C-alpha positions as a Python dict, from the first residue, in 0.01 Angstrom:
ca = {
    (1, 'M'): (0, 0, 0),
    (2, 'A'): (364, 91, -50),
    (3, 'I'): (582, 8, 248),
    (4, 'Y'): (744, 351, 250),
    (5, 'D'): (410, 529, 273),
    (6, 'K'): (428, 716, 606),
    (7, 'N'): (53, 658, 648),
    (8, 'Y'): (119, 284, 659),
    (9, 'I'): (211, 169, 1008),
    (10, 'A'): (261, -202, 1076),
    (11, 'K'): (166, -343, 1417),
    (12, 'I'): (450, -562, 1543),
    (13, 'D'): (453, -778, 1858),
    (14, 'V'): (791, -881, 1998),
    (15, 'V'): (800, -1241, 2120),
    (16, 'G'): (1138, -1347, 2259),
    (17, 'R'): (1405, -1272, 1998),
    (18, 'K'): (1162, -1252, 1708),
    (19, 'S'): (865, -1037, 1617),
    (20, 'L'): (526, -1118, 1470),
    (21, 'V'): (296, -926, 1241),
    (22, 'L'): (-48, -1081, 1288),
    (23, 'D'): (-252, -873, 1042),
    (24, 'K'): (-263, -1060, 708),
    (25, 'I'): (-260, -751, 488),
    (26, 'Q'): (32, -599, 679),
    (27, 'S'): (215, -934, 677),
    (28, 'N'): (182, -980, 303),
    (29, 'T'): (272, -617, 229),
    (30, 'L'): (591, -643, 433),
    (31, 'F'): (678, -986, 292),
    (32, 'K'): (649, -857, -65),
    (33, 'Q'): (905, -590, 33),
    (34, 'F'): (1141, -871, 146),
    (35, 'Y'): (1082, -835, 519),
    (36, 'G'): (1038, -1148, 730),
    (37, 'K'): (899, -1487, 647),
    (38, 'P'): (551, -1638, 695),
    (39, 'L'): (538, -1859, 1005),
    (40, 'S'): (587, -2233, 936),
    (41, 'I'): (637, -2189, 559),
    (42, 'S'): (978, -2334, 473),
    (43, 'K'): (1023, -2180, 126),
    (44, 'P'): (768, -1903, 76),
    (45, 'K'): (728, -1753, -269),
    (46, 'I'): (733, -1374, -293),
    (47, 'D'): (449, -1363, -549),
    (48, 'Q'): (204, -1547, -322),
    (49, 'S'): (-7, -1424, -32),
    (50, 'Y'): (-14, -1610, 297),
    (51, 'Q'): (-259, -1642, 585),
    (52, 'E'): (14, -1709, 842),
    (53, 'P'): (161, -1438, 1065),
    (54, 'L'): (489, -1287, 946),
    (55, 'V'): (800, -1352, 1154),
    (56, 'L'): (1053, -1067, 1156),
    (57, 'S'): (1407, -1058, 1291),
    (58, 'M'): (1493, -799, 1554),
    (59, 'Y'): (1702, -618, 1290),
    (60, 'E'): (1398, -587, 1064),
    (61, 'T'): (1176, -480, 1354),
    (62, 'L'): (1411, -203, 1466),
    (63, 'Y'): (1467, -89, 1108),
    (64, 'L'): (1093, -52, 1045),
    (65, 'C'): (1051, 123, 1380),
    (66, 'K'): (1330, 373, 1306),
    (67, 'K'): (1180, 445, 964),
    (68, 'G'): (849, 530, 1133),
    (69, 'L'): (677, 235, 966),
    (70, 'A'): (596, 24, 1271),
    (71, 'E'): (435, 39, 1613),
    (72, 'V'): (610, -211, 1836),
    (73, 'N'): (470, -386, 2143),
    (74, 'I'): (645, -599, 2403),
    (75, 'N'): (414, -786, 2642),
    (76, 'G'): (123, -572, 2524),
    (77, 'E'): (304, -246, 2603),
    (78, 'S'): (377, -2, 2322),
    (79, 'I'): (745, 95, 2315),
    (80, 'D'): (945, 353, 2122),
    (81, 'C'): (1254, 281, 1911),
    (82, 'N'): (1493, 372, 2193),
    (83, 'K'): (1339, 114, 2426),
    (84, 'L'): (1339, -139, 2142),
    (85, 'W'): (1710, -65, 2085),
    (86, 'D'): (1782, -127, 2454),
    (87, 'F'): (1580, -450, 2446),
    (88, 'C'): (1762, -575, 2135),
    (89, 'K'): (2102, -501, 2287),
    (90, 'S'): (2003, -689, 2604),
    (91, 'V'): (1910, -1010, 2419),
    (92, 'S'): (2170, -1018, 2142),
    (93, 'H'): (2548, -999, 2172),
    (94, 'D'): (2697, -730, 1946),
    (95, 'F'): (2351, -626, 1826),
    (96, 'D'): (2472, -268, 1785),
    (97, 'V'): (2744, -348, 1532),
    (98, 'K'): (2535, -602, 1344),
    (99, 'Y'): (2241, -363, 1324),
    (100, 'R'): (2470, -90, 1188),
    (101, 'V'): (2563, -318, 897),
    (102, 'Y'): (2201, -428, 847),
    (103, 'E'): (2080, -67, 835),
    (104, 'Y'): (2360, 47, 603),
    (105, 'L'): (2289, -228, 351),
    (106, 'R'): (1909, -205, 372),
    (107, 'D'): (1927, 172, 315),
    (108, 'R'): (2111, 89, -9),
    (109, 'N'): (1834, -147, -124),
    (110, 'Y'): (2006, -475, -47),
    (111, 'I'): (1789, -752, 96),
    (112, 'I'): (1931, -902, 413),
    (113, 'R'): (1849, -1239, 566),
    (114, 'G'): (2000, -1437, 850),
    (115, 'G'): (2323, -1616, 765),
    (116, 'T'): (2351, -1879, 1037),
    (117, 'K'): (2301, -2157, 782),
    (118, 'Y'): (2626, -2042, 616),
    (119, 'G'): (2823, -1975, 934),
    (120, 'A'): (2780, -1599, 894),
    (121, 'D'): (2566, -1321, 1039),
    (122, 'F'): (2381, -1228, 720),
    (123, 'T'): (2318, -1338, 365),
    (124, 'V'): (2278, -1046, 126),
    (125, 'Y'): (2079, -1033, -197),
    (126, 'T'): (2090, -771, -470),
    (127, 'V'): (1757, -875, -625),
    (128, 'G'): (1591, -1091, -360),
    (129, 'P'): (1537, -1445, -238),
    (130, 'G'): (1345, -1648, -491),
    (131, 'Y'): (1494, -1443, -774),
    (132, 'E'): (1862, -1521, -716),
    (133, 'H'): (2096, -1703, -482),
    (134, 'A'): (2248, -1467, -227),
    (135, 'P'): (2581, -1355, -374),
    (136, 'Y'): (2724, -1252, -35),
    (137, 'V'): (2757, -1389, 316),
    (138, 'I'): (2859, -1131, 575),
    (139, 'T'): (3027, -1178, 909),
    (140, 'V'): (3020, -870, 1133),
    (141, 'V'): (3280, -784, 1397),
    (142, 'A'): (3355, -479, 1607),
    (143, 'K'): (3683, -302, 1525),
    (144, 'E'): (3828, -395, 1864),
    (145, 'H'): (3765, -767, 1799),
    (146, 'K'): (4084, -967, 1750),
    (147, 'I'): (4063, -1174, 1432),
    (148, 'K'): (4269, -1493, 1422),
    (149, 'P'): (4406, -1642, 1099),
    (150, 'T'): (4182, -1946, 1152),
    (151, 'D'): (3879, -1713, 1150),
    (152, 'I'): (3975, -1590, 804),
    (153, 'V'): (4027, -1944, 676),
    (154, 'A'): (3684, -2040, 812),
    (155, 'L'): (3524, -1743, 632),
    (156, 'G'): (3681, -1848, 305),
    (157, 'R'): (3590, -2214, 338),
    (158, 'V'): (3224, -2148, 403),
    (159, 'S'): (3187, -1902, 117),
    (160, 'H'): (3374, -2127, -124),
    (161, 'S'): (3166, -2434, -42),
    (162, 'V'): (2840, -2245, -107),
    (163, 'R'): (2978, -2035, -397),
    (164, 'K'): (2926, -1698, -235),
    (165, 'H'): (3154, -1403, -172),
    (166, 'S'): (3250, -1392, 194),
    (167, 'V'): (3252, -1041, 338),
    (168, 'L'): (3396, -934, 671),
    (169, 'A'): (3226, -616, 794),
    (170, 'I'): (3432, -433, 1056),
    (171, 'V'): (3239, -170, 1252),
    (172, 'D'): (3404, 110, 1447),
    (173, 'R'): (3176, 175, 1746),
    (174, 'D'): (3325, 523, 1796),
    (175, 'D'): (3222, 671, 1462),
    (176, 'N'): (2995, 395, 1317),
    (177, 'N'): (3226, 365, 1018),
    (178, 'I'): (3212, 28, 842),
    (179, 'R'): (3493, -132, 647),
    (180, 'Y'): (3418, -425, 420),
    (181, 'I'): (3676, -686, 325),
    (182, 'V'): (3571, -929, 51),
    (183, 'F'): (3733, -1273, 35),
    (184, 'K'): (3742, -1453, -296),
    (185, 'W'): (3891, -1789, -389),
    (186, 'I'): (4127, -1797, -683),
    (187, 'K'): (4294, -2086, -864),
    (188, 'L'): (4670, -2071, -891),
}
């Protein structure tokens, strides 16, 4: 089953700030398309199938909902994408600007994972986890956010220590425009 087949609808249950796909076939299909991670598997391999439920981020859940590829339930109640959007904004600071970046990149076939481990919002892959190291770490801010010089130094230090390009994504809430600034270390 191809993930973009409109006849394929995943059943997703929201639990706190994460979502679960309990059906094994749906879980493995989504995982092979670089969505989520099997529960309690520290380094899952993309070419294997798993019995565990799939854990999705709220960004992934909303993205699949908006694409018409998921039915989402919260506390056993089916909700539409608008209610899911409201829920996500209520539990996550700046969800709107971060989701805008997630959606923009995912629509362009990048694979996006959480970036907390690297002090960023997202890690971004061009091929996929297990096939490459993520070449980018992205920190997302709203245009009205005041960036201090120490913030920029911190972005550069993290990306340099893990050998990734650090990207600052600046989202304008008024027109949803995104500007990307890439930081790169050079030797002088």
